[in-house]
N, C-alpha and C positions, 0 to 999 in steps of 0.2 A: 298241744296240751297233754296228749296221752303220754309223751315222753317224760314231761315234767311230773305227771302223776306217778309214773312208774318209778322215777327217781325218788320222789317223796316217799312212796310206799316202802322201797328198799331201805332207805335211810331210817325211817321210823321203825321198821321191823327189826333191823339189826341193832338199833339203839335200845329198843324194848327188850330184845333177847338178852342183852348184857346188863339190864337193869339200870341203865343210865338215864338221867334226866337230860334235858337239852342243855342246861347249864354245865353239868358234869362233862358231857361230851365236848362242849365248846372249850372248856378249860384244858382237857387233854389234847385237843387238836390245836389249841392256841389261836382260836378264832372267837368271835362274839356269839353269845347266845342268840342274839337277833338273827345272825346269819343262818344258824341251824334252823331256827323257826321259819325263816323265810324260804329256805330250801324245802323243808317238809310241807309247807303250805302251798308250794308251787308258785310263790311270788318271785322266786329268784333262782337262776341257774348258777351253779358254782363255777368260779374260775378254776384254772388248772391247779393253782396253788392250794386253794381251799379243798378241791377234790382229793388231792394227794394227802393233805393233812387229815381229812376225815377218814380216808381209807387206812392210813397208818393208825389212827386212834382206835379204829374198830378191828384192826388186824385182818383186813381183807384187801384185795386188789381194787384199783379204781374201776376195772371192768366189772367186778362183782357188785360194786356199789352203785355205779352209774351207767353200766352197760358198755361204755367206751369212753376213753379219755377225750375223744373228739367231741362227744356230746356235752362234756362238761366245760369245754374251752370256750370262753367268751372274752371279748376285749374289755379290759378294765376301763372304767369311766374316768379315773383320775390317775395321773402319773406325775413324776418329777423328772426334771432334766438338768443337766449341767455340762459344761465344756471341760473335757479332760484331755490334755495333750493335743489340742486342736480338733477334737471330735466331740460331737454332741452325744452324750450318753443319756438314755432314757430308761427309767425304771418305773413300773406301775407301783402304786402304793401297796399292792398286795405282796410286793417284794420278789416277784418273778421277773427275771431279766427279759427285757423287750428287744432293744435294738441299739445299734450305734450308727449315727448318721453324721454327715459333714456338719461342721460347726456353723451356726447361723447367728446366735447371740448368746451372751453369757447369762446364765440364770444363777442367782446366788444360792445354790444348793451345794452342800458338801456331802458326798457319799462316803460313809465310814463303815467298813466291813468287819465282821468278827462275831463271835458267839458268846463271849464272856459278859457277865452282868455289868462289868465296868464299861463296856462299850456303850450300852444304852444310857447309863448314867452320864457319861461324857457328852453324848449327843444332847441330852437334856440341858446340861449346864452350859454348853456352847450356845445353844439357842437363847437361853435366858440372859446371857451376857452380851449377845450381839444379835439384836432383832433384825439386822439387815442380812444375816446369813443363817440359813436353816441347815443344820446338820441332821442328816437322815441315817438312822441305824439300819444297815442291811445285814440281817442275821445270816452268817455263812460259817462253815467249818474252817479250821485253820488253812487247810489246803485250798479250799474255794476262795478264801479271802486273799491269800497270797497270789493265786492265779489271776484273780480279778485285778489286783494291784499291778502286777507285772504286765497285764494286758491293757492297762490304762482304762479300766472300767470302773474304778473307784478312786477317790482322792487319797485315801489312807486306809490302813488296816491294823487292827489290834489282834495279835496272836499270843496265845498262852502256851508256855512250854518252849522247848528248844526247836529251832528250825532245822530241818533235815540237811545233811551235807550237800545234797543236790541243789538246794535252793540258796545256799550261802553265797555262791559266786554271782548268781543272778540278782541278789539283793544288795550288792555293793553300791549301787547308785541310789539307795534309799537311806535316809537318815533314820536313826532309831532313838526312841525316847522311852524312858521307864514310865510305866503306868502304875504298877503295883506288883507285889508278890502275894501269892496265896497258896493254899495246899490243895492238892488233888488226891482223891482216894475213893474209898467205898461209901456210897450213899446207901443207907440201910433203914429198914422200917424202924419206927420209934421203939426203943427197948431191945432192938436186934433179937426178935423172938426165935430166929433160926440159928442164932449163935454163929453168924458168918464172920470169919476172920481172914480167910485167904481164898484164892480162886478155887482150890480143890473142894472147899466147903460147899460151893454151888452145886457140885455133883452129888455129894453126900446127902444134902438136904433137899435136893430137887427144887432148889430155889428158882423163882421166875426172874429172869434178867430182863432189863430193858437197855437197849444199846443205842449208840450214836452212829451216824453214817461213816463210811470209809472216808478218811481224810480229817476226821475230827481228832483232837488231841486225846479225848477220853477213849476213843476207839483204839488208838495206838497204845495207850497205857493199859487198857484191858487185855489186848493181845499179848503185851509183854508179860503181864501177870499170868495168863494162861500158859504161855510158853515156859515160864519159870517153874510153874507147878506141873508141867507136862500134861496139861489137860487139853484135849481136842475140842475146838469150838462146837462141833456137832453134838457134844455130850451136854451142852449147857441149854437148859430150857429158856428160850427167848433170845438166844444169841442173834438170830436173824430179825428180831423185832426191833426196828429202828424208829427213833423219834427225831425230829429235826433239830431241836434246840436243847440247851442245858436245862432250862426251866421245865421242859417237857419230861425229862427223866425224873426230876424231883417230884413233879406233879403226879406222875404215874405211881410212884411208890407211896406218896402221901394218901392217894385215893384207893390204895389197895390193889392196883392192877399189876404190880411188880413188887419183888422183895429186895432187889439190889440193882445197883448201877454204879458206873464210875462217873464221878463228877467233882465239883469243887466244894470247898467248905462253905462258900457263900450260898450255894443252892441248898445245902443241908440246913443252913440257918434259916433261909426263907421259908422252908416247909417243915421246920422243927423235926428233922430226921436225925438218926444216929449217923455218925461220921467216923470212919477209920482212915486216917491219913496214910498216904503211901510216899509222897514226895512233895517238895516245895516247887512251885512253878512261877516263873516271871511272866507278867503280861507286858508285851512290848508294842509300842506304836511305831509303825513303819510309814514314812512319808517320802515321796520323791524329793531328792535334794534340790532339783530345779524348781520345785514349787514352794519352797520354804518361805519365800518373801511375798507370796500372793495373799491378798486380803482374806480369802477363805481359810487358808491354812493358818494364818496369823490368829484368826478367831478360834480355831480349834486348839492351838497351842496355848493361847491365853486362858482358855477354860481348863486345859490340862494342868496348868501351873497355878491355878487359883487356889486360895486357901479353902474356899467353900467346897470345891470338888474333893480335895484331900480330906476335908472334914467328913464329907458324906461317905467316902470310901471307908474311912476308919470307923464310922458309925455302924457299918455292917459287921464289924468285929470279926472279919475273916480276911481282911486285906491289910498288908503292911504298906502304908502309903508314905513312909518316911523319905523316899527318894523319888516320889512322883514328880514328873516333869523334867528330870535330869536327862540330858542327852548322853546316850551310851556310845554312839558311833556316828 
């Protein structure tokens, strides 16, 4: 109990120092307010995933927040499993990867990896259209999603932007389907008070940046912009401050914890941020060709090609869904 009390006191103290309510911290970390309250009250020990999310949100290490990562690690109480390429893959519902085991029985779950908002929307539509198949969204960067797909740890992956030349050859055994096109660019505070227009302006204004992890499309685009402007990453305030998901970047700016980030037009719209486009990007769904005729993938493609999914994408007013569902290769 002493360990739990210490964890509670550190979390409460750091949250209070930053002037955050439990709800605000939960939104930044991408967890529930109830989880923050339960940890602070000593009723719950955080999983590894929650510990990492809270540490990122408070800009500290897990060790500083909880003493050690091991003290925060507990087994999740709920998980989901599916058979992929003859192996049983299990993910906890906290979305941390658990294990791969020999196949025993087929579970009607479909693991869909990616970080774009279109991924979560597709998972919801697929479940609504086919109650016998549950599509679970596993938030991952582009690089993580492709690696999981090639290692048969997910059924399908949605990637935004171009795939690197190293991955092109490995992806020949995967069919590609158009999801939508959107714009990627600068996410800026409403009204753009610092008058940020290019990467060099981040140094001039001492703007606070929030970044995505290595392997994310936004991280790659940011590095391209810094290189083009001949700006060293070390000169940018917050370059090393990473958040796990696209929504986390928009949330950080909307709540005043950062001034700028690279993201998509859809995130800017969700949080009513200013947006300065840099380039158009295509969201592509990758599926193993050998799995195209399976019931699970059929349910996913049925949702992708549905008029309701296309309508909801268009309703976000930041996606071009005119070719949604078309097979590219």
